[in-house]
C-alpha positions in Angstrom: -0.2 0.1 0.6 3.0 3.0 0.7 3.5 2.2 -2.4 1.2 2.6 -4.1 0.3 5.9 -2.4 4.3 6.7 -2.7 4.4 6.3 -6.5 1.2 8.4 -6.9 2.6 11.2 -5.1 5.2 10.7 -7.7 2.6 11.3 -11.1 0.4 14.3 -8.7 3.1 15.8 -6.0 1.0 18.4 -3.9 -0.8 15.4 -3.4 1.6 14.6 -1.2 0.8 16.1 1.9 -3.4 14.7 1.4 -2.1 11.1 1.3 0.2 11.9 4.4 -2.9 12.7 5.9 -5.4 10.9 5.3 -2.7 7.7 5.7 -0.1 8.3 8.7 0.2 4.8 9.1 1.8 4.7 5.7 4.2 7.8 5.6 7.1 6.0 7.1 7.1 3.7 3.9 6.1 6.8 1.9 9.2 8.2 2.9 11.2 5.5 2.1 10.5 4.6 -1.7 9.8 8.3 -2.5 14.0 8.0 -1.3 14.7 3.6 -2.7 13.7 6.1 -6.0 15.8 9.3 -5.5 
């Protein structure tokens, strides 16, 4: 799920804050995926 959300953020950068607000439990995973991708 975190990977899916990270890909959505990549496609729509302004969504980061909205997604983190909606899915705070995935924040760590999302940040890791985004860091791994550069």
